[in-house]
N, C-alpha and C positions, 0 to 999 in steps of 0.2 A: 515644781520650777518657780511658781509666781513668788513664793516666800523668800527662796534664795535671792531672786531679783531685789525684793524690798530689803534684804540683808544688805546687799551690795550697795543699795542707795544709801542706807544710814551709814555704812563705813566710808563710803565717797565722801559725805558730807562732814563726817568727824575729821578725816583725814585733810581735807581741804582747810578746814579752820586752822588745824595745825601748822600747815604750810604757810598760810597768810601770815600768821604770827612769825614763822621764820624769816619771811621777806621783810618785816619790820626789823627784826633782829640783824639782818645783813644791811639796812640802812644804818643802824647803829654801830655796826663794825666799821663802816665807810666814815663814819663822824670820828671814830676812834683813830683810824689811820691818818686822817686828815689832822687830827689833834698831835699825833706823833710826828707829823711832818712838820707842823708848826713850831713844835718844841724843838725840834733839831733846828731849824732854821733860825730860831731867835735864841739859841743856847750859846753863840758865841761871845766871850767876852775878853777884855784885855787885862792881864796881869799887871797891876800897879808897880810891882817890884821889877819884874824883867822887862816889861813893855811888850811881851810877846802876847799874841791871841791864843787864847784856849777854848776847848768846848767844854762847857759846863751845863749838863743836862737836869733840869728840874721838872720831874714828871709830874708834880701836882701843883698846878697853876690854875685854880678854879676859874679867875677872870678869863684867862686865856681859853679855858675849856668851854665856857659858856659863850664866848664869842664865836668860837669856830663851830659850836653846835647851832647857834643861831644862823650863821653864814650857810652852814651846810643844808640846813632845813629850808633857808629862803632859797638856794640855788635849785634843790631837788622840786620844791613847790612850785618855782617859777617855769621850770622845764616841764613840770608834769602839767600845770596850767595850760600852757602853751598849746601842748599836744592835744589837751582835752579840748581846750576851745575850737581847735580844728575839727574834731570830731562831734562836736556838740549839736550839730546841724541833723545828727541822725546817722542811721546805718548806710544810707545812700553814699555818704562819703568814703566809707571803706569799700562798697561795691564798686564805685566809679574809680577809685584809685588802683583796684585790681582789675580795671577793665571791663567792667559789666555795663551792660545796657538794658534798660528797663523793659519788660514785656507789658504791653498795653493791655489791659483788663478786657477789651473788646477784640482782640485779636482772632484772626480766622486760621493761622496757620495752626496745623493738627498738631504738630510737634509742641508747640507754644501753649495750645489749648490744653494738651494733655498735662504740662508742667502746672498750670494753673488750677486744673481740676484736683490734682493730687495735693496740692498746697491747700485748696479749700477743704479737702476731705480731712487733712491732718488738722486745720485748724478748729474744724468742728470737734474732732477727737480730743484736742487739747484744751478746748473751751477758751480758745484766742481768736481775736479778729486775723483775717488773712491778711499777712502784709505784703508789701510789693515785692516782685520777684525780679532779679537781674540775672542775666546770663552772660556768662564770659566765653564768648564766641572763639576766643584763640587759645583756649585751654583744652588739649585733647585728653588730659588726665581725668580720672573719676573723683570729684571732690565737689564740696559744697561747704556753705558757711551761714551763720546768722550773725547779724551785726546790728547794734544799736543800743541805747540807754534803757528803753522801756518797750513794751508791746506797741506802743503808739509811735514810735518812731523806728521801729524793726524792720529790717529787710531780709530776705533769703537769697543768696547767690547760689547758683548751680554752675559748673562748667559744661560745655557743651558735649565733651566726653561723658559726663554722667548721665545727661539726658538719653545720648545714643548708645551707649553699652549696656544700659541696666533696664531689666524686664520692669514691668509696673511694679510689681510687688517689691522687688528691690529698690527701686526708687522711692518707692513709698515709705519704706524702712528709713532710707537715707533723710528724707524730709522729716519724719517723725523725731528722728535723732536731733535735729536742728529745732525743731519746736520746744524739745525738752530744754535746751538751752536758753529759748526765750522763756519759757515758763519758769524754770529754776534760777532766773537771775544771773546766769553765766554770762551774758552778754555785758552786763555792767561791770562784773569782775573783769572780764577779758579786757575792757577799755582802760580800766583803772591801771591794769597790770601794764598797758602800753603806756599809759602816762608815766607812771612810776619808773618804768625802765628808760623813758626818754630823760626823766629828771636825773638818774644815775649817769645816763650817757653824757649828759650835759657837762658834768664834771670832767670827763676825759676830753671832751671837746674844747673846753675852756683851757685845758693844760696843752693841747695841741697848738692852739693859737698863740698862746704865751710862748711855746718852745720856738715856734716859727718866726713870731716878731723878735725875740732875742737874738735868734740867729741872723736875721737880716740886720739887726742893729749892731751886732759884733763885727759883721763884715763892712759896714761903714766906719767903724771906728778902729783906729789902729792901735790905740792903747787898750789895754785890759784894765778893767775896772770891777769892783765887787758887785755893782748892781747888775752887769751882764750875767755873771756867773750865778747871782741869786735867781735872776729870771729863769735861766736855765735848769737849775735845781727845781724850781717851783714847777716848771713845765714838765718835766720828767716825772716828778713826784704825782702831779694831777692826773698825768696820763696814766700812770701804773695805777693809781686808786680807781679810776674810772673804768679801767679795763677790768679790774677785780670786782669792781661792783656790777659791771654789766655781766660778767661771767657768773656770780653768784644769784642776780637776778634772774638771767635766762635759765638757770638750772631750776631754780624754785617755780618760774613760770611753766615750764615744762612739768614739773611735777605736779602743779596744781591742775594743769589742763588734762594731764594723765587719768587723774581721778575723776574728773569731770565727764570724760569719755566713757567711762565705764558706768557712769551714772546716767548719761544720755542714751547709751545702749540699752539699759535697762528700761528707761523710759519709753523708747521707740517701741519695746515689745509690749508695754503696756497699752500704747495707743494703738497698735495695729493688730494685736493679738497674733502676730505671726513672727516668732524669733528667726525663721528660715529667710524672710524676705531681707532684713538687713544683715544677716550672716551672709547670705549670697552676694550682696553687693562687697561685702569685705573679701570674699572669696575671688570675685572678678578683678577686685584691685590687685591681688596678689598675683593672678595669672595674666594681667593686662600688661601690654609692653610699656606703657605710660605711666601705669600704675596710678598714684594720686598727685603725681608731680605737678607743682604749679610754676609756671613760667614767669609769671609778672615780677618785675623788679621790686615791686612792694610787698611781695609774699613773706619776705623773712618777718617784718615786724607784725605781720597777721597771721603768723603761721599757727598759733595757739586757737584761732578761730575754726580753723578747718574740720572737716569730717574725718579726713585721715591725713597722714603725714604729707605734707606738701613740698618738703626740701629733701634734697640728696646731697650726698658730700661725705667725706671722711671723719667729720665732726658730728654728724647728724645722729648717729647713734648714741652719743654722749649727750647732745641737745634735744632730741628727741622729743617734740611735744605730745605725742600720741603713744599709746601702748603698743606692743608689737602685734600684727596682725593675727598671729596665732593664738595669742591669749584673749584676743577679743573675740575670734571666732569660736574658740573652744567653749567660752562661757555661754554662747549664744546657741552653739550646736555640739552638744556633747558627743555625739555620733561621729564627728569631724575626724578624719584620720591622719590629717597633717598637709603639708604642702601640696602632696601629690593630689588632693582634692581640688584645690583651687581650679576656678571656672574662668577660661579666658576668652570664650565665645562672644562675639559682638551682640547687641541687643537685637540687631535685625534677623538673625540666625534664631534667636530665642523667641522672638514675637512672630516669626513666620511659621515655626513648628507649633506655637500655641494656637495660631489662627488656624492651621490646617486641622488641628484637633477640635477646635471649637466649632469649625464648619460642618465637620463629620458627626460631632456629637449632636450639634443642634439643627442639622439640616431636617426639613420639614417637607411633606408631599407638595407637589405643584399647586392643587388646588388650594392648599392651606396657605401657601406662601403669599397668596393676594390679599389675605385678610390679616391685620394685625394680631386679631384674637380669633378664636375657634368659632366657626359659624353656628355651632350648636349651643354656643354659650356656656360650654364647659372648658374653662381654662386651667383647671387644676392639674392636668397632665403636662401643661406647659410651663409650670412653675420651675425656674432653674434651668430652663432650656429655651432661651430667646432665640429667635431666627433674625434673619436679615431683615425681615418685613417689620419685626417689633422695633428693632434698633432705627429703621428709618422712621417709623410712626413717632417715635420719642424724639428723634432729631427735629423732624417737622413741628412738632408740639413745641419743643423749647425756642425753635426759631421764630414761632408765631407769637410768643410772648412779647409786650412792649419792653424795649430797652431799659425804661426807668424801672421795671419790674425786676428784670434780671439783675440791674445794678444795687438795687435795694436787698435782694436776696443775697447777693454776695457780701 
């Protein structure tokens, strides 16, 4: 199985490179459409013999092409730089925009402590520093994300539904998936995609404002003039070009994200050595009422960052930023039989069953429970069978460490 995962990683990287090139070609196509609009708008001439206006289209105007190209690049670049400058402070900007609140590293809350422990475990497995963790309290869906330009400013965000509905192994698989995005540089690509999309969208926004201003101006004037009609034409043209650019840009963003999700799933298996953990998380998403739905109004622009598809709607099948759950699960768990195997039970049920089995399996005699280790010094038979006394002893040992030591270890 491991060889197939490595093959999937290589294929994902190759496909992503091709899609990034296609994204650049989409920007060039927008430039060509703007040039065509400029040729049409500047093609009107007056016939000296008849005195009538006629449309003469000269499609090869190198000087006009250069001007339009520079103008297009300037608009896209300024729009992108504006968006990127908002995100330059780090991944916490994205987390806060999605309604996330940071978890203190010294938290005593058991649920939050579990989150931080799993994040620290996966940080060790990935060879990365443990990033700050944000919880989106108002999100019942099962989802997570990693955001930032580099590991130094990265954050991991998890929904409250993700924490409460998944078992530890499943939650570990989700966090390992997000660490793959950090390790493989997906976060930087995602932020650049957000920036470029905003730059392309800016062309449509300019067209919208030109259209509105020309309509208001025409209401204030009783007479018709050519300048008002020209403004209307430019506004409609820019809005159409901006819509086309956003359409193709979103499709390419979705394609890039889909390939990266397969790569992150494969890396999560490498980190956890447990393909059924992340597969179980995906199955629960398929069987859970809220699925992986994100309710934040800022979710659409960040949709390609999420662990699973965060948006719903009629057009989301076309603009889906993630592969279908069935396909992701089948790659991780070849024995999976389809949608009928999805798991919908909450984490509380899973943890309760697991705790009951653990208590029965690890129960010790009454005289042995008073000691963290066997009185006769023979602890070999206790390996893999920790009792409540062992856990209590370990907890007290950790709590007895100086806070600066615990912080330095993290």
